Residue, then its C-alpha position, 0 to 999 in steps of 0.5 A: x836748578x831753576x830755568x828762566x825763559x826770556x820775556x819775549x817767549x813768554x809774551x808770544x805764548x800768551x798771545x798764542x793761548x789767547x788766540x786759541x780761546x777766542x769766542x768770536x763765531x765763524x762767519x758762514x760762507x755766502x751762497x752763490x747767487x744765480x739768476x733763473x726763471x722761477x715757477x710755482x706748483x699749483x693745485x688744480x682740477x685734472x681729468x681722470x684718465x683711463x688707459x686701455x690697450x688693444x690691437x689695430x684691425x681693419x674695420x672689416x675682415x673676411x675669411x674667404x672659404x670654399x662652399x663646395x668640395x673640390x680640388x683647388x686649381x689656382x690661387x691667384x693672390x699672395x699675402x700683401x696683394x691689394x685686390x679690388x671688389x669682385x676680383x677672382x682670387x681662387x679657382x676650383x676644379x669645376x668639371x663635375x659641376x659643369x656636367x651638372x649644369x649641362x644635365x640640368x639644361x637638358x632637363x629644361x629643354x625636355x620639359x619645354x618640349x613637353x610643355x609645348x605639346x601640352x599647350x597644343x593639346x590643351x588649346x585643341x581641347x578648349x576649341x573643341x569644347x567651344x564648338x560642342x557648346x555651340x552644337x549643344x545650344x542647337x540640340x545637335x549633340x547628346x549630353x554624353x558627348x558634351x560631357x566627354x568633350x568637357x572632360x577631355x578639355x579639363x584633362x588637357x588643362x590639368x596636364x598642361x599645369x603639371x608640365x609647366x610645374x615640371x618646367x619650373x622645377x627643371x629651371x630651378x635645378x638649372x639655376x641651382x647647378x649654375x650657382x654651385x658652378x659659380x662657387x668654383x670662382x671665389x671672388x673678393x667681396x670688397x677692395x682690400x689687402x690679402x693678409x693670409x693665404x691658407x691653401x695652395x693648388x692641389x689641395x682638396x677644399x671642403x665647405x667652410x674651409x678658409x682659403x684666404x683672409x682679406x682686410x678691407x682697405x681704408x681706415x682702421x680700428x683700434x679694438x680695446x677692452x674697458x673694465x666694467x667699472x669704467x664703461x659708463x664713462x664711454x659712449x658712442x661718438x666719444x673722442x679719444x687720444x690714441x697712442x701707437x708707440x711702434x708708429x710714433x703716432x698720436x691720433x684722435x679716435x672716435x668710439x664707433x661701437x661698444x659691444x653690449x655684453x661683457x666678457x665673463x672671464x675678464x669682466x670687460x667690454x670690447x670698444x671699437x674705435x675708428x682711427x683716422x687714415x695714416x700711412x704709419x698705421x697697419x693692422x696688427x699694431x699695438x695701441x692705447x686709448x685714453x678715456x676721460x673718467x671725471x675730474x679730481x684735485x692734483x698738484x701740477x708743475x710745468x714739464x720744463x721744471x722736471x730734472x732727470x738724474x739717471x733713473x730718478x726724477x726731481x726738481x730744484x725747490x726753493x726754501x724760504x731763503x731762496x736756496x735751491x734744494x734738489x728734491x725727488x718727485x713721483x710724477x703722474x699723468x701729463x696734462x698738456x704742458x703740465x705734469x702731475x706730481x703724486x708725491x714730493x711737492x705741495x701747492x704753491x712751492x717755488x721751483x727753478x724752471x728749465x734748469x738744464x744741466x746746471x747744478x743749482x743745489x745750495x745756490x741762492x736763486x734770483x728770479x730773472x726779470x719777468x721770470x716768476x710765474 
């Protein structure tokens, strides 16, 4: 049996088949055009910096220690107290030392009395010798008498010298006793702050036993270590950038001292850096110093061109058609308003500056008026 299709259906099928086999290419979608500021990556010389960490200290720290063995009567300060130079900080029991001073004073008085008697005897012997010399000139005394008088005068003078030496020794003993007595009043060697208290009343203090610690008032120092490979670049008077994260402070320090010998274990040198006065800084804080160590070539871009996507750092880079593509970067040190790019960019590539939160990937970027650098 034969089936005949109407002519209209055959014509429609022909048109559909012809449409399915069309050879015209599809037109690509035109990318959206966005106006933005455009900058270029640059290759330039940057300073090579060495970051060294350390701890902030007072420029001078002293441990107040006992110099005699005695019981502590009073500790007059606590941690955090400000003290002035010469202020009494600790009192030790001074009864035994006061007795020693009194005994030494009695010894001085006794020798002074002996010296007065010896001076009188020596004066009398000398005057007697003078009279005998006059009589001897007149042939009125025998030579034996003259020798006896001269001998007594010499003995009196020698006795006076011996007593004078005893007096000086007694005075020295008294001075020593007074010095030992003064050690029972421990005083501040300079104005500062008490940072540690290691003893309380009733404790027996022995020579060399630390009782208090004082940090000198005023500006502080950062004590940082520098590896021996970079110490040649550091010199006294050098200005450095100092960062103290806990105080949110960025300061300029000055190298004040470089210890001449390296630590044999770490092969590093201790560098002391004077810091400017700041109410934000306190002894014990952690800080970091940046030392300049020559120059090198690097790729840099403005910090404003950097885009943060979570934990990733990237930038919108333009291709030769001006289409923005998001490219991931590895950044290095900051150089003022610029940041070094360690990987992800070459020199003279165009980037979108200050893209904010806009998603510009795949969009054509048109440089805004005066916006290309």
